[in-house]
C-alpha positions as CSV (number, residue, x, y, z in Angstrom):
1,X,11.3,-7.9,16.7
2,X,14.0,-5.6,15.2
3,X,15.6,-3.3,17.8
4,X,16.1,0.2,16.4
5,X,18.6,2.7,17.5
6,X,18.5,6.5,16.8
7,X,19.1,7.2,13.2
8,X,19.3,11.0,12.9
9,X,17.9,12.4,9.7
10,X,14.8,10.4,8.5
11,X,14.4,10.9,4.7
12,X,10.9,10.9,3.2
13,X,10.3,11.1,-0.6
14,X,7.8,13.4,-2.2
15,X,7.1,13.2,-5.9
16,X,5.1,16.5,-5.8
17,X,7.9,18.5,-4.3
18,X,11.0,17.0,-5.9
19,X,13.0,19.2,-8.3
20,X,14.5,16.1,-10.0
21,X,12.9,12.7,-9.4
22,X,12.2,10.5,-6.4
23,X,15.0,8.1,-7.5
24,X,17.5,10.9,-7.9
25,X,16.5,12.2,-4.5
26,X,17.0,8.8,-2.9
27,X,20.4,8.4,-4.5
28,X,21.5,11.8,-3.2
29,X,20.1,11.0,0.3
30,X,22.0,7.7,0.4
31,X,25.2,9.2,-0.9
32,X,24.9,11.9,1.8
33,X,24.8,9.3,4.6
34,X,21.0,8.9,5.3
35,X,20.3,5.6,7.1
36,X,16.5,5.5,6.7
37,X,14.4,6.1,3.5
38,X,10.6,6.3,3.7
39,X,8.8,6.0,0.3
40,X,5.7,8.1,0.5
41,X,3.5,8.3,-2.6
42,X,-0.1,9.3,-2.5
43,X,-1.0,9.7,-6.2
44,X,0.6,7.0,-8.3
45,X,-1.0,3.6,-9.2
46,X,-0.1,0.5,-7.3
47,X,1.8,-0.8,-10.3
48,X,4.0,2.2,-10.7
49,X,4.6,2.3,-7.0
50,X,5.8,-1.3,-7.0
51,X,8.2,-0.5,-9.9
52,X,9.6,2.6,-8.2
53,X,9.8,0.9,-4.8
54,X,11.8,-1.9,-6.2
55,X,14.3,0.6,-7.6
56,X,14.6,2.2,-4.2
57,X,14.9,-1.1,-2.4
58,X,17.8,-2.1,-4.6
59,X,19.6,1.1,-3.8
60,X,18.9,0.7,-0.1
61,X,20.1,-2.9,0.0
62,X,23.3,-2.0,-1.8
63,X,24.0,0.6,0.8
64,X,22.6,-1.0,4.0
65,X,19.9,1.6,4.4
66,X,16.5,0.8,5.9
67,X,13.7,1.0,3.4
68,X,10.2,1.7,4.7
69,X,6.9,2.3,2.9
70,X,4.3,4.9,4.0
71,X,0.8,3.5,4.7
72,X,0.8,0.8,2.0
73,X,1.3,-2.6,3.6
74,X,0.4,-4.3,0.2
75,X,3.3,-2.4,-1.5
76,X,5.7,-3.3,1.4
77,X,4.8,-7.0,1.1
78,X,5.1,-6.9,-2.7
79,X,8.6,-5.6,-2.7
80,X,9.7,-7.1,0.7
81,X,10.5,-3.7,2.2
82,X,12.1,-3.5,5.7
83,X,8.8,-2.2,7.0
84,X,6.0,0.4,7.0
85,X,5.0,3.6,8.5
86,X,1.3,3.8,9.5
87,X,-1.0,6.7,10.5
88,X,-3.3,6.7,13.5
89,X,-6.2,5.8,11.2
90,X,-4.5,3.0,9.3
91,X,-4.7,-0.7,10.1
92,X,-3.8,-1.3,13.8
93,X,-0.3,-2.3,14.7
94,X,-1.3,-5.8,15.8
95,X,-2.9,-6.6,12.5
96,X,0.0,-5.1,10.6
97,X,2.4,-7.3,12.6
98,X,0.4,-10.4,11.7
99,X,0.7,-9.5,8.0
100,X,4.3,-8.4,8.0
101,X,5.8,-10.7,10.7
102,X,8.0,-9.8,13.7
103,X,11.2,-9.2,11.7
104,X,9.7,-6.1,9.9
105,X,9.8,-2.6,11.2
106,X,6.5,-0.8,12.0
107,X,6.4,2.9,12.7
108,X,3.2,4.8,13.7
109,X,2.4,8.5,13.7
110,X,1.4,10.3,16.8
111,X,0.1,13.8,17.4
112,X,0.8,13.9,21.2
113,X,3.1,12.4,23.8
114,X,0.2,10.2,24.9
115,X,-0.3,8.7,21.5
116,X,3.4,8.1,21.1
117,X,3.4,6.1,24.4
118,X,0.4,4.2,23.2
119,X,2.1,3.3,20.0
120,X,5.0,1.8,22.0
121,X,2.6,-0.3,24.0
122,X,0.9,-1.4,20.8
123,X,4.2,-2.8,19.5
124,X,5.6,-0.1,17.3
125,X,9.3,-0.2,16.6
126,X,9.4,3.6,16.5
127,X,6.9,6.4,16.5
128,X,6.5,9.7,14.6
129,X,5.5,12.8,16.6
130,X,4.0,15.9,14.9
131,X,3.3,18.0,13.1
132,X,5.6,20.2,15.2
133,X,5.0,23.2,13.1
134,X,2.5,23.9,10.3
135,X,3.2,21.9,7.1
136,X,1.9,21.9,3.6
137,X,3.4,18.6,2.5
138,X,0.5,16.6,3.9
139,X,-3.0,17.5,2.9
140,X,-4.7,16.0,6.0
141,X,-2.1,17.3,8.5
142,X,-3.4,18.1,12.0
143,X,-2.8,21.4,13.8
144,X,0.8,22.0,15.0
145,X,1.6,20.5,18.4
146,X,4.7,22.5,19.1
147,X,7.8,21.5,21.1
148,X,6.2,20.4,24.4
149,X,5.4,16.8,23.4
150,X,9.1,16.3,22.6
151,X,10.1,17.4,26.1
152,X,7.3,15.2,27.6
153,X,8.8,12.1,25.9
154,X,12.3,12.5,27.4
155,X,13.1,9.5,29.5
156,X,9.6,8.0,29.0
157,X,9.8,6.3,25.6
158,X,12.0,3.3,25.0
159,X,11.6,3.2,21.2
160,X,13.0,6.0,19.0
161,X,10.7,8.8,18.0
162,X,10.9,11.0,14.9
163,X,9.8,14.6,14.9
164,X,8.1,15.8,11.7
165,X,6.2,18.7,10.3
166,X,7.4,22.1,9.1
167,X,10.9,21.6,10.3
168,X,13.5,23.7,8.4
169,X,16.7,25.7,8.9
170,X,14.9,28.4,10.8
171,X,13.6,26.1,13.6
172,X,15.8,23.0,13.6
173,X,17.9,24.3,16.5
174,X,14.9,24.7,18.8
175,X,13.6,21.2,17.8
176,X,16.9,19.7,18.7
177,X,17.1,21.8,21.8
178,X,13.8,20.4,23.0
179,X,15.4,16.9,22.9
180,X,14.7,15.5,19.4
181,X,17.3,13.0,18.2
182,X,15.6,11.9,15.0
183,X,14.1,14.4,12.5
184,X,12.1,14.1,9.3
185,X,12.5,17.0,7.0
186,X,10.8,17.0,3.6
187,X,10.2,20.3,1.8
188,X,13.3,22.0,3.3
189,X,15.4,19.3,1.5
190,X,13.7,18.1,-1.7
191,X,12.1,21.4,-2.8
192,X,15.1,23.6,-2.3
193,X,18.5,23.6,-4.0
194,X,20.8,20.6,-3.8
195,X,19.4,17.6,-1.9
196,X,22.9,16.5,-0.9
197,X,23.8,19.9,0.4
198,X,20.6,20.3,2.3
199,X,21.0,16.8,3.9
200,X,24.6,17.5,4.9
201,X,23.5,20.7,6.5
202,X,20.8,19.2,8.6
203,X,22.8,16.0,9.3
204,X,25.6,18.1,10.7
205,X,23.2,19.9,13.0
206,X,21.5,16.7,14.2
207,X,24.8,14.9,14.8
208,X,26.3,17.8,16.8
209,X,23.2,17.9,18.9
210,X,23.1,14.2,19.5
211,X,26.7,14.1,20.5
212,X,25.8,16.4,23.4
213,X,23.3,13.9,24.9
């Protein structure tokens, strides 16, 4: 099983929010130093997803960036992505592992510290935790869980965790102050201004905070 280290800013694509295109956003993210790209597409056909995912995979391979697919194990297998990110209601980790093999990365969402710890026991390589704040980027998002689960996971979780949900320039400092080392930010990057500039802004914040641990 692949051993992951902390990776800082976790970039997730969103075709509904982008001001350019998913591919252009990915190029900007990679050029700005992002180390993980998650391809999240809820509305396109499987065929168009495969085509777009192959373009992203090529960019990621050329730049040694991890490429993950949200939810769709079939798409991940079709394009030989580095792994998948699954929700609590998706196929269980043990079955995903049988399909993908032990060399692929599996991340699982959690909405509490307890669920995050359960994901680790189930064999996840990393876990998401959120939504920290209210978010409109996910139609079925649960109620905000706040900062306390971040604090509860300190020293208890051996795999990386990624905070997600409503994180922006107004609250990033308190998220990092609670102990987050890896942060997923969507709308505050792809829906506002220059993707490169937004990524550099948040990356600088995250890197400075992580250097203090």
